[in-house]
C-alpha positions, -999 to +999 in steps of 0.1 A: -548-057+647-512-070+648-508-090+681-475-084+697-470-110+724-434-106+733-417-080+754-386-082+734-381-053+710-366-074+683-397-097+682-420-066+683-402-052+653-403-085+634-440-087+641-445-053+626-423-057+596-436-091+587-473-084+593-495-095+564-511-068+543-546-072+557-533-064+593-511-034+582-542-011+583-541-013+621-506+001+620-517+031+600-539+046+627-532+081+640-547+100+670-575+125+663-574+162+673-594+171+704-623+185+686-626+155+663-623+132+695-652+149+711-673+149+679-669+113+669-661+097+703-630+079+689-594+084+699-577+073+666-585+066+630-568+051+599-551+078+579-563+080+543-552+102+514-567+136+516-567+139+554-551+170+569-526+161+596-502+180+619-468+166+626-462+163+663-426+148+665-394+152+647-376+179+628-409+189+611-430+191+643-457+217+640-461+216+602-496+209+588-505+195+554-525+171+534-517+134+533-504+128+496-496+091+498-503+062+522-474+036+520-491+005+533-461-017+526-438+006+547-466+016+572-457+053+565-474+084+552-462+112+530-474+147+540-475+177+516-448+202+527-427+177+547-395+171+528-358+166+533-330+182+513-306+158+496-268+164+492-273+177+456-299+202+468-331+185+456-361+182+479-377+148+483-407+139+505-400+124+539-422+094+549-435+098+585-449+072+609-486+077+614-481+077+652-462+109+649-491+130+635-525+141+646-554+141+622-569+177+623-594+173+594-609+142+580-614+134+543-651+123+543-655+120+505-657+082+510-693+075+520-683+043+539-659+061+561-684+086+570-711+060+578-686+041+599-678+073+620-714+083+625-728+047+629-705+039+659 
């Protein structure tokens, strides 16, 4: 987990942006939906490709879709169906911060992820 010791926003931002790659995973956690919270007794989980999420904040609030890409370097995720229109009319995917989504369905194709959830 990235330890943020300062109360100053500029130092908090610097700690997030300059975090080493092995600590960026803690910045990619998103809260679980209520039924998943009760089932697994966890509040949040790292977002992975294939999870179904619902956007809770911003212009696309309420939209639900699959996670297409997890951008670890930028600590953002790309959700299918969430896009922005450019000036020339083309639609491009809009990266979203994981804290602005709720995981509604987990991708449990990875055996280690399932074991970690059930084991705890």
